[in-house]
N, C-alpha and C positions, 0 to 999 in steps of 0.2 A: 883824168882820171875817174872823173863820174861814168865815164863809157864802160870803163874796166870793171869798176864796180858791180856796174848794172851785167856785166855780159858775165861775169863769176856768178851773180846772185840769180840771173836765169838760169845757168847749166847748172848748179846748187839746185834749185826748185825742180828741172826736171829729172834731174839722176833721185832725186826723194820720189818725184808722182811715181817713176818708170820700177824703180823699188818696190813700192807699194801696189802697183797694178798688179807687177808680177806673182807679189807674196799673198794677194788676195785670189789672184787665179789659182796658184797651186793647192791654197788651202781648198777651195770647191772642188779641186779633178782629183782629191782623194778620197773614194770610200771607205777606206775601210780594209781588213786583212786578217789573216791568220798566222799567228807564225807559231811554230813549232818546233821544241827543244825536244835532243833524244839525246840520252846519256841517263848519268845518276851522280850525285855525290856521294864520294864513297869515304872520303872523311869531313869531320867540322873543321871549319876555318879557328887559326888561332884567336886564345883569347888575352886581350891587353888590359891592363890594369896598372892605375897610380896611384903610390901609395908614399906618404912624404918626400917629394920629389924623387923615386927611383920610380922606374917602369917595372914590369914583369908580362914577361911573355909567356904563356901557356900552350902548349899544342900538343893534340893526342895525333900519333901514328903508331899504326899496329897496335894499336891496343894498351899504347902505354903513355902517358902524360908525361912531356919534358917539359920543365920550369927555367927559368933563366932571368934574370934580377941584374936591369942595366940604368947607368944614368942616362936621362935624355942626350947627353951631350957626347954616352961612347954609343950610338944606337948602331951604328955603322961595325961595330968589331962583337958584333954576335956572335955565338959560337960558331964554328962550323956545321953542325947540325943545324941550327937556326939555317944561317946560309942555305943550307941543302932545300928547305923549302918555303925560303920565301927573301926577297929583298925589301930591305924596311929603310925607308929614309925620311928624314924631319924637313919640316920646311917650316923656318920662326917667322912670326909678324911681326914682331918690332925688336928693335935694337937689345933691348932688357933680356930678349930670347925667354922671356916666362910664360908665351901665348906660343905656339907651333899647331902644325898640321901633321899628322903623322900617318905616311904611306903605308902599306903592306901591299907585296904583290908575289902571291904567291905561284911558284912555278909549276 
């Protein structure tokens, strides 16, 4: 049993050493660089606000602002208009569903 434990400990130690050796080597090898982006933002992102337990999503498209109000539990039932703009998902952080992360992915 002692030899099995010492073998596992030795293997773990070597793995950790190898990981830090490779990651420090990679950090020294990078000298920097420049990333160029081409394009433009043609419409602003949607604004989301929360008031009295309801969410309001306001999106400007084609010079007009569209608003939609919904409860957090019904976030997936957004109107067809908003479904064309973005997909909206809620990920609850606790069982009481009073803490959540809202993800908006624009199309």
